[in-house]
C-alpha positions as a LaTeX table, in Angstrom:
\begin{tabular}{lrrr}
\hline
Residue & $x$ (\AA) & $y$ (\AA) & $z$ (\AA) \\
\hline
Unk1 & 8.11 & $-9.96$ & $-10.61$ \\
Unk2 & 6.87 & $-13.19$ & $-9.72$ \\
Unk3 & 4.28 & $-13.71$ & $-7.01$ \\
Unk4 & 4.18 & $-16.14$ & $-4.75$ \\
Unk5 & 0.32 & $-17.00$ & $-2.86$ \\
Unk6 & 1.23 & $-19.61$ & $-0.04$ \\
Unk7 & 0.61 & $-17.44$ & 3.10 \\
Unk8 & $-3.08$ & $-17.10$ & 3.68 \\
Unk9 & $-4.21$ & $-20.56$ & 2.91 \\
Unk10 & $-1.09$ & $-21.96$ & 4.76 \\
Unk11 & $-1.07$ & $-20.19$ & 7.68 \\
Unk12 & $-5.03$ & $-20.23$ & 8.23 \\
Unk13 & $-4.38$ & $-24.08$ & 7.99 \\
Unk14 & $-2.38$ & $-24.12$ & 11.07 \\
Unk15 & $-4.84$ & $-21.88$ & 12.93 \\
Unk16 & $-7.72$ & $-23.52$ & 11.66 \\
Unk17 & $-6.68$ & $-26.92$ & 13.03 \\
Unk18 & $-6.37$ & $-25.30$ & 16.55 \\
Unk19 & $-9.63$ & $-24.03$ & 16.12 \\
Unk20 & $-11.42$ & $-27.33$ & 14.98 \\
Unk21 & $-9.50$ & $-28.99$ & 17.63 \\
Unk22 & $-11.44$ & $-26.44$ & 20.35 \\
Unk23 & $-14.78$ & $-26.78$ & 18.75 \\
Unk24 & $-14.75$ & $-30.53$ & 18.82 \\
Unk25 & $-15.07$ & $-30.98$ & 15.50 \\
Unk26 & $-12.84$ & $-33.85$ & 13.36 \\
Unk27 & $-9.01$ & $-33.55$ & 13.12 \\
Unk28 & $-7.30$ & $-33.25$ & 9.49 \\
Unk29 & $-4.55$ & $-35.29$ & 10.11 \\
Unk30 & $-4.06$ & $-38.87$ & 10.91 \\
Unk31 & $-2.36$ & $-37.86$ & 14.26 \\
Unk32 & $-5.00$ & $-35.87$ & 15.31 \\
Unk33 & $-4.79$ & $-37.59$ & 18.93 \\
Unk34 & $-1.19$ & $-36.81$ & 19.54 \\
Unk35 & $-2.30$ & $-33.42$ & 18.31 \\
Unk36 & $-5.08$ & $-33.09$ & 21.02 \\
Unk37 & $-2.31$ & $-34.42$ & 23.37 \\
Unk38 & $-0.17$ & $-31.31$ & 22.86 \\
Unk39 & $-3.27$ & $-29.02$ & 22.95 \\
Unk40 & $-4.17$ & $-30.10$ & 26.20 \\
Unk41 & $-0.53$ & $-29.15$ & 27.98 \\
Unk42 & $-2.79$ & $-26.08$ & 28.90 \\
Unk43 & $-6.30$ & $-24.55$ & 29.09 \\
Unk44 & $-6.84$ & $-24.23$ & 25.37 \\
Unk45 & $-8.55$ & $-20.52$ & 24.76 \\
Unk46 & $-11.29$ & $-20.21$ & 22.27 \\
Unk47 & $-11.96$ & $-18.14$ & 19.46 \\
Unk48 & $-16.17$ & $-18.24$ & 18.75 \\
Unk49 & $-17.78$ & $-20.23$ & 16.33 \\
Unk50 & $-18.83$ & $-17.25$ & 15.12 \\
Unk51 & $-15.81$ & $-15.37$ & 14.68 \\
Unk52 & $-13.33$ & $-18.69$ & 13.15 \\
Unk53 & $-17.03$ & $-18.94$ & 10.54 \\
Unk54 & $-16.79$ & $-15.52$ & 9.43 \\
Unk55 & $-13.10$ & $-15.85$ & 8.48 \\
Unk56 & $-13.71$ & $-18.91$ & 6.63 \\
Unk57 & $-16.20$ & $-17.31$ & 4.80 \\
Unk58 & $-13.68$ & $-14.27$ & 4.24 \\
Unk59 & $-15.95$ & $-11.68$ & 5.99 \\
Unk60 & $-12.61$ & $-10.40$ & 6.93 \\
Unk61 & $-14.24$ & $-6.94$ & 8.18 \\
Unk62 & $-17.03$ & $-8.33$ & 9.97 \\
Unk63 & $-14.46$ & $-10.79$ & 11.81 \\
Unk64 & $-12.22$ & $-7.91$ & 12.94 \\
Unk65 & $-15.82$ & $-6.51$ & 14.25 \\
Unk66 & $-16.89$ & $-9.30$ & 15.61 \\
Unk67 & $-12.97$ & $-10.15$ & 17.21 \\
Unk68 & $-13.84$ & $-6.15$ & 18.96 \\
Unk69 & $-16.95$ & $-7.31$ & 20.47 \\
Unk70 & $-15.23$ & $-10.04$ & 22.40 \\
Unk71 & $-12.10$ & $-8.20$ & 23.19 \\
Unk72 & $-14.36$ & $-5.48$ & 24.58 \\
Unk73 & $-14.61$ & $-8.26$ & 27.40 \\
Unk74 & $-11.99$ & $-10.65$ & 27.54 \\
Unk75 & $-8.87$ & $-8.47$ & 25.80 \\
Unk76 & $-6.69$ & $-11.30$ & 26.95 \\
Unk77 & $-7.86$ & $-13.47$ & 24.30 \\
Unk78 & $-5.16$ & $-14.72$ & 22.63 \\
Unk79 & $-6.92$ & $-16.88$ & 20.03 \\
Unk80 & $-9.03$ & $-13.91$ & 18.90 \\
Unk81 & $-5.91$ & $-11.32$ & 18.89 \\
Unk82 & $-4.77$ & $-13.54$ & 16.48 \\
Unk83 & $-7.85$ & $-13.79$ & 14.33 \\
Unk84 & $-8.26$ & $-10.12$ & 14.15 \\
Unk85 & $-4.48$ & $-10.08$ & 13.26 \\
Unk86 & $-5.31$ & $-12.80$ & 10.29 \\
Unk87 & $-8.11$ & $-10.48$ & 9.01 \\
Unk88 & $-6.56$ & $-7.43$ & 9.32 \\
Unk89 & $-3.06$ & $-8.51$ & 7.71 \\
Unk90 & $-5.77$ & $-10.08$ & 4.82 \\
Unk91 & $-7.23$ & $-6.57$ & 4.43 \\
Unk92 & $-3.43$ & $-4.94$ & 3.99 \\
Unk93 & $-2.73$ & $-3.50$ & 7.60 \\
Unk94 & 0.54 & $-5.81$ & 8.48 \\
Unk95 & 1.45 & $-3.17$ & 11.10 \\
Unk96 & $-1.66$ & $-3.80$ & 13.32 \\
Unk97 & $-1.20$ & $-6.93$ & 12.41 \\
Unk98 & 2.23 & $-6.96$ & 14.24 \\
Unk99 & 0.46 & $-5.47$ & 16.94 \\
Unk100 & $-2.50$ & $-7.64$ & 17.46 \\
Unk101 & $-0.09$ & $-11.15$ & 17.42 \\
Unk102 & 2.13 & $-9.38$ & 19.72 \\
Unk103 & $-0.43$ & $-8.53$ & 22.59 \\
Unk104 & $-1.69$ & $-12.30$ & 21.44 \\
Unk105 & 1.97 & $-13.48$ & 22.46 \\
Unk106 & 2.25 & $-11.38$ & 25.76 \\
Unk107 & $-1.26$ & $-12.93$ & 26.83 \\
Unk108 & $-0.30$ & $-16.06$ & 26.36 \\
Unk109 & 2.75 & $-15.68$ & 28.95 \\
Unk110 & 0.99 & $-14.31$ & 30.87 \\
Unk111 & $-1.93$ & $-16.22$ & 31.37 \\
Unk112 & $-1.05$ & $-19.47$ & 29.98 \\
Unk113 & $-3.98$ & $-20.87$ & 28.20 \\
Unk114 & $-2.74$ & $-21.11$ & 24.86 \\
Unk115 & $-1.04$ & $-24.45$ & 23.99 \\
Unk116 & 2.39 & $-24.78$ & 22.72 \\
Unk117 & 1.24 & $-25.27$ & 19.34 \\
Unk118 & $-1.20$ & $-22.34$ & 19.49 \\
Unk119 & 1.78 & $-20.13$ & 20.50 \\
Unk120 & 4.08 & $-21.67$ & 17.40 \\
Unk121 & 1.34 & $-20.72$ & 15.19 \\
Unk122 & 1.61 & $-16.89$ & 16.64 \\
Unk123 & 5.14 & $-17.02$ & 16.05 \\
Unk124 & 4.78 & $-18.28$ & 12.33 \\
Unk125 & 2.26 & $-15.49$ & 12.07 \\
Unk126 & 4.39 & $-12.85$ & 13.46 \\
Unk127 & 7.19 & $-14.15$ & 10.85 \\
Unk128 & 4.56 & $-13.61$ & 8.00 \\
Unk129 & 3.36 & $-10.10$ & 8.74 \\
Unk130 & 6.85 & $-8.97$ & 9.33 \\
Unk131 & 8.21 & $-10.73$ & 5.92 \\
Unk132 & 5.42 & $-9.01$ & 4.12 \\
Unk133 & 6.76 & $-6.27$ & 5.90 \\
Unk134 & 10.05 & $-6.56$ & 4.35 \\
Unk135 & 11.70 & $-7.28$ & 7.52 \\
Unk136 & 13.50 & $-10.52$ & 6.23 \\
Unk137 & 15.66 & $-11.30$ & 8.97 \\
Unk138 & 13.33 & $-10.59$ & 11.73 \\
Unk139 & 10.90 & $-13.10$ & 9.61 \\
Unk140 & 13.33 & $-15.88$ & 9.53 \\
Unk141 & 13.73 & $-15.86$ & 13.62 \\
Unk142 & 10.34 & $-15.84$ & 13.59 \\
Unk143 & 9.71 & $-18.52$ & 11.31 \\
Unk144 & 12.53 & $-20.65$ & 13.46 \\
Unk145 & 11.13 & $-20.25$ & 16.54 \\
Unk146 & 7.79 & $-21.47$ & 15.43 \\
Unk147 & 9.30 & $-24.68$ & 13.85 \\
Unk148 & 11.57 & $-25.11$ & 16.95 \\
Unk149 & 8.34 & $-25.22$ & 18.84 \\
Unk150 & 6.48 & $-27.25$ & 16.59 \\
Unk151 & 9.19 & $-29.81$ & 16.50 \\
Unk152 & 8.62 & $-30.42$ & 20.53 \\
Unk153 & 5.42 & $-31.27$ & 20.07 \\
Unk154 & 4.06 & $-32.41$ & 16.53 \\
Unk155 & 4.62 & $-35.74$ & 15.07 \\
Unk156 & 6.52 & $-35.94$ & 12.02 \\
Unk157 & 3.65 & $-36.18$ & 9.45 \\
Unk158 & 2.36 & $-32.99$ & 10.67 \\
Unk159 & 1.53 & $-30.62$ & 7.98 \\
Unk160 & 2.64 & $-27.49$ & 10.20 \\
Unk161 & 5.91 & $-29.04$ & 10.11 \\
Unk162 & 6.04 & $-28.12$ & 5.98 \\
Unk163 & 4.50 & $-24.76$ & 6.50 \\
Unk164 & 7.36 & $-24.18$ & 8.39 \\
Unk165 & 9.68 & $-25.35$ & 5.66 \\
Unk166 & 8.07 & $-23.55$ & 3.60 \\
Unk167 & 8.18 & $-20.41$ & 4.98 \\
Unk168 & 11.61 & $-20.79$ & 5.91 \\
Unk169 & 13.19 & $-21.50$ & 3.24 \\
Unk170 & 11.05 & $-18.79$ & 1.23 \\
Unk171 & 12.43 & $-16.17$ & 3.44 \\
Unk172 & 15.89 & $-17.66$ & 3.19 \\
Unk173 & 15.87 & $-17.75$ & $-0.78$ \\
Unk174 & 14.59 & $-13.89$ & $-0.51$ \\
Unk175 & 17.81 & $-13.16$ & 2.15 \\
Unk176 & 20.37 & $-15.16$ & $-0.54$ \\
Unk177 & 20.96 & $-18.16$ & 1.51 \\
Unk178 & 19.79 & $-20.38$ & $-1.76$ \\
Unk179 & 21.19 & $-23.70$ & $-1.22$ \\
Unk180 & 19.64 & $-23.19$ & 2.41 \\
Unk181 & 16.05 & $-22.36$ & 0.81 \\
Unk182 & 15.77 & $-25.08$ & $-1.26$ \\
Unk183 & 16.53 & $-27.74$ & 0.84 \\
Unk184 & 13.71 & $-26.63$ & 3.13 \\
Unk185 & 11.48 & $-25.94$ & 0.18 \\
Unk186 & 12.00 & $-29.22$ & $-1.29$ \\
Unk187 & 11.53 & $-30.97$ & 1.94 \\
Unk188 & 7.91 & $-29.35$ & 2.18 \\
Unk189 & 6.96 & $-30.36$ & $-0.92$ \\
Unk190 & 7.95 & $-34.03$ & $-0.40$ \\
Unk191 & 6.18 & $-34.09$ & 2.84 \\
Unk192 & 2.87 & $-32.69$ & 1.13 \\
Unk193 & 2.98 & $-34.86$ & $-1.79$ \\
Unk194 & 3.42 & $-37.59$ & 0.78 \\
Unk195 & 0.55 & $-37.07$ & 2.93 \\
Unk196 & $-1.66$ & $-35.06$ & 0.61 \\
Unk197 & $-0.95$ & $-37.04$ & $-3.17$ \\
Unk198 & 0.80 & $-35.28$ & $-5.93$ \\
Unk199 & $-2.42$ & $-33.25$ & $-6.83$ \\
Unk200 & $-3.04$ & $-31.42$ & $-4.14$ \\
Unk201 & $-3.98$ & $-27.64$ & $-3.87$ \\
Unk202 & $-1.36$ & $-27.19$ & $-1.84$ \\
Unk203 & 1.76 & $-28.99$ & $-3.51$ \\
Unk204 & 0.65 & $-26.63$ & $-6.60$ \\
Unk205 & 1.87 & $-23.95$ & $-3.97$ \\
Unk206 & 4.61 & $-25.70$ & $-2.82$ \\
Unk207 & 5.94 & $-25.83$ & $-6.46$ \\
Unk208 & 5.29 & $-22.63$ & $-6.97$ \\
Unk209 & 7.24 & $-21.35$ & $-4.13$ \\
Unk210 & 10.32 & $-23.44$ & $-5.27$ \\
Unk211 & 10.03 & $-21.98$ & $-8.76$ \\
Unk212 & 9.96 & $-18.56$ & $-7.45$ \\
Unk213 & 13.09 & $-19.18$ & $-5.15$ \\
Unk214 & 15.03 & $-20.25$ & $-8.53$ \\
Unk215 & 13.50 & $-17.22$ & $-10.22$ \\
Unk216 & 14.98 & $-15.05$ & $-7.40$ \\
Unk217 & 18.32 & $-16.82$ & $-8.07$ \\
Unk218 & 18.48 & $-15.72$ & $-11.31$ \\
Unk219 & 17.59 & $-19.49$ & $-12.58$ \\
Unk220 & 14.80 & $-18.73$ & $-14.85$ \\
Unk221 & 15.21 & $-22.44$ & $-16.34$ \\
Unk222 & 15.15 & $-24.33$ & $-13.49$ \\
Unk223 & 12.13 & $-22.13$ & $-12.51$ \\
Unk224 & 9.72 & $-22.55$ & $-15.79$ \\
Unk225 & 9.19 & $-26.44$ & $-15.08$ \\
Unk226 & 8.04 & $-25.94$ & $-11.50$ \\
Unk227 & 5.56 & $-22.85$ & $-12.49$ \\
Unk228 & 4.09 & $-25.10$ & $-15.21$ \\
Unk229 & 3.50 & $-28.19$ & $-12.97$ \\
Unk230 & 1.92 & $-25.53$ & $-10.56$ \\
Unk231 & $-0.34$ & $-24.16$ & $-13.52$ \\
Unk232 & $-1.67$ & $-27.73$ & $-14.46$ \\
Unk233 & $-2.50$ & $-28.69$ & $-11.09$ \\
Unk234 & $-4.19$ & $-25.24$ & $-10.55$ \\
Unk235 & $-5.92$ & $-25.75$ & $-13.75$ \\
Unk236 & $-7.26$ & $-29.25$ & $-13.28$ \\
Unk237 & $-8.44$ & $-28.27$ & $-9.92$ \\
Unk238 & $-9.90$ & $-24.88$ & $-10.43$ \\
Unk239 & $-10.19$ & $-24.21$ & $-14.42$ \\
Unk240 & $-8.83$ & $-21.42$ & $-16.19$ \\
Unk241 & $-11.06$ & $-18.53$ & $-14.01$ \\
Unk242 & $-9.75$ & $-19.08$ & $-11.15$ \\
Unk243 & $-6.86$ & $-16.40$ & $-9.66$ \\
Unk244 & $-4.35$ & $-19.18$ & $-8.60$ \\
Unk245 & $-4.22$ & $-19.93$ & $-12.28$ \\
Unk246 & $-3.48$ & $-16.05$ & $-13.07$ \\
Unk247 & $-0.86$ & $-16.04$ & $-10.83$ \\
Unk248 & 1.05 & $-19.23$ & $-12.50$ \\
Unk249 & 0.72 & $-17.54$ & $-15.54$ \\
Unk250 & 2.29 & $-14.36$ & $-14.27$ \\
Unk251 & 4.92 & $-16.72$ & $-12.86$ \\
Unk252 & 5.56 & $-18.07$ & $-16.33$ \\
Unk253 & 5.44 & $-15.01$ & $-17.76$ \\
Unk254 & 8.37 & $-13.39$ & $-15.72$ \\
Unk255 & 10.28 & $-16.21$ & $-15.98$ \\
Unk256 & 10.19 & $-15.82$ & $-20.20$ \\
Unk257 & 11.02 & $-12.34$ & $-19.08$ \\
Unk258 & 14.18 & $-13.44$ & $-17.20$ \\
Unk259 & 14.91 & $-15.86$ & $-20.05$ \\
Unk260 & 14.97 & $-12.73$ & $-22.90$ \\
Unk261 & 11.63 & $-14.63$ & $-24.63$ \\
Unk262 & 9.76 & $-11.75$ & $-24.59$ \\
Unk263 & 6.80 & $-12.98$ & $-26.91$ \\
Unk264 & 6.18 & $-16.12$ & $-24.64$ \\
Unk265 & 6.31 & $-13.07$ & $-21.74$ \\
Unk266 & 3.95 & $-11.27$ & $-23.02$ \\
Unk267 & 1.24 & $-13.75$ & $-23.89$ \\
Unk268 & 1.20 & $-15.59$ & $-20.64$ \\
Unk269 & 1.22 & $-11.64$ & $-18.68$ \\
Unk270 & $-1.58$ & $-10.53$ & $-20.77$ \\
Unk271 & $-3.90$ & $-14.00$ & $-20.20$ \\
Unk272 & $-2.80$ & $-12.77$ & $-16.27$ \\
Unk273 & $-3.74$ & $-9.41$ & $-16.37$ \\
Unk274 & $-7.33$ & $-10.05$ & $-18.54$ \\
Unk275 & $-8.28$ & $-12.76$ & $-15.95$ \\
Unk276 & $-7.43$ & $-10.92$ & $-12.99$ \\
Unk277 & $-9.51$ & $-7.74$ & $-14.46$ \\
Unk278 & $-12.06$ & $-9.81$ & $-15.04$ \\
Unk279 & $-11.83$ & $-11.32$ & $-11.08$ \\
Unk280 & $-11.23$ & $-8.00$ & $-9.37$ \\
Unk281 & $-11.91$ & $-5.29$ & $-11.75$ \\
Unk282 & $-9.47$ & $-2.48$ & $-12.67$ \\
Unk283 & $-8.23$ & $-0.76$ & $-9.53$ \\
Unk284 & $-6.45$ & $-4.00$ & $-7.53$ \\
Unk285 & $-2.68$ & $-4.55$ & $-6.68$ \\
Unk286 & $-2.92$ & $-7.23$ & $-8.25$ \\
Unk287 & $-3.87$ & $-6.07$ & $-11.97$ \\
Unk288 & $-1.38$ & $-2.86$ & $-10.73$ \\
Unk289 & 1.18 & $-6.07$ & $-10.46$ \\
Unk290 & 0.59 & $-7.90$ & $-14.34$ \\
Unk291 & 0.54 & $-3.61$ & $-15.50$ \\
Unk292 & 3.88 & $-3.48$ & $-14.38$ \\
Unk293 & 5.42 & $-6.92$ & $-14.97$ \\
Unk294 & 3.64 & $-5.74$ & $-19.02$ \\
Unk295 & 5.89 & $-2.92$ & $-18.56$ \\
Unk296 & 8.97 & $-4.47$ & $-17.59$ \\
Unk297 & 8.12 & $-6.61$ & $-20.78$ \\
Unk298 & 7.81 & $-3.63$ & $-23.55$ \\
Unk299 & 10.86 & $-1.74$ & $-21.96$ \\
Unk300 & 12.70 & $-4.54$ & $-22.58$ \\
Unk301 & 11.59 & $-4.78$ & $-26.27$ \\
Unk302 & 12.34 & $-0.97$ & $-26.33$ \\
Unk303 & 8.82 & $-0.38$ & $-26.98$ \\
Unk304 & 8.61 & 2.90 & $-25.28$ \\
Unk305 & 5.08 & 3.92 & $-26.13$ \\
Unk306 & 3.42 & 0.76 & $-24.56$ \\
Unk307 & 5.72 & 0.72 & $-21.70$ \\
Unk308 & 5.23 & 4.66 & $-20.76$ \\
Unk309 & 1.19 & 3.35 & $-20.96$ \\
Unk310 & 1.46 & 0.06 & $-18.73$ \\
Unk311 & 3.37 & 1.76 & $-16.26$ \\
Unk312 & 1.06 & 4.85 & $-15.94$ \\
Unk313 & $-1.57$ & 2.57 & $-15.43$ \\
Unk314 & 0.04 & 0.64 & $-12.93$ \\
Unk315 & 0.80 & 4.08 & $-10.73$ \\
Unk316 & $-2.78$ & 4.90 & $-11.27$ \\
Unk317 & $-3.84$ & 1.59 & $-9.59$ \\
Unk318 & $-1.13$ & 2.38 & $-6.77$ \\
Unk319 & $-2.01$ & 5.74 & $-5.94$ \\
Unk320 & $-5.98$ & 4.48 & $-5.38$ \\
Unk321 & $-5.10$ & 1.22 & $-3.51$ \\
Unk322 & $-2.11$ & 1.97 & $-1.24$ \\
Unk323 & $-1.15$ & 5.75 & $-1.57$ \\
Unk324 & 1.28 & 5.80 & 1.56 \\
Unk325 & 3.93 & 3.33 & $-0.37$ \\
Unk326 & 5.76 & 6.49 & $-1.37$ \\
Unk327 & 8.50 & 4.51 & $-2.11$ \\
Unk328 & 6.84 & 2.35 & $-5.16$ \\
Unk329 & 5.26 & 5.35 & $-6.03$ \\
Unk330 & 8.32 & 7.17 & $-6.59$ \\
Unk331 & 9.34 & 4.15 & $-8.80$ \\
Unk332 & 6.97 & 4.58 & $-11.08$ \\
Unk333 & 7.20 & 8.39 & $-11.54$ \\
Unk334 & 10.58 & 7.80 & $-12.39$ \\
Unk335 & 10.11 & 5.40 & $-14.84$ \\
Unk336 & 7.67 & 7.28 & $-16.68$ \\
Unk337 & 10.59 & 10.46 & $-16.70$ \\
Unk338 & 13.07 & 8.34 & $-18.17$ \\
Unk339 & 10.86 & 7.21 & $-20.62$ \\
Unk340 & 9.31 & 10.69 & $-22.00$ \\
Unk341 & 13.37 & 11.69 & $-22.22$ \\
\hline
\end{tabular}
């Protein structure tokens, strides 16, 4: 199974721009004046500096606690509701995140304090949370709504548009709408390269996502150079120990698996596994995914013992980190029964 890693960096950038404007910081984009004019259409509702700083420093539980403190006295603060949703989602509770962003949209509609840009961010985030819940048609509708809102108020060089193209293209590829998906994903890449340069970290993510779309289509040969380009950028930026590099190794391994080149697949997936075990420890969803992918390689090679061992490790981790994912647990259990037979 290949892996995307776009969302926390991408959707946080969009929200972060709004916070930076509210806090009076220097805007990130050349069209900052246009962005400030757009945000000025309504009285901007703000998240506190403390709340933003907690999220930026990845203190997600503390972000939630600070958001709750603010919401006790200001329950209709849409930005704080949105920030809490982001933190809750990072910690794995997308259902609660959906509820919180829905509340943010309702509050924005009632009090008129959130700008069009802010509301577009909420719709975008609602799309992301639904995508993670595999509600793909719903997610696509929300992403398209966010893009339409952004197009009404943002200039052609605003990276929030690139984010929308990325998100729409990703879901379209998951829905089998490949040609439309490829078109939107390439729009995202072209914008980012033009505005940020060929070697920006977000360009690596975007190349990865286009590769993932080709991989989903079954065109593993087309995915390989895109995954390799993403790996080259991230290796230069972060070095070999970074989790993003592990994602690239994982995806290259998955593409080679699809091509039936099992030795290469096993080599890349093993590198990803060892890297993530060193970074996150044994009991982590990423490590579970690495074991699962290696199990698929061993199964394809008809190495039953190794496949059974890898599936067992994946199942053990899943039962600890997400015991409510009964469908995935049953899948692993059935795999093990099949291999035992």
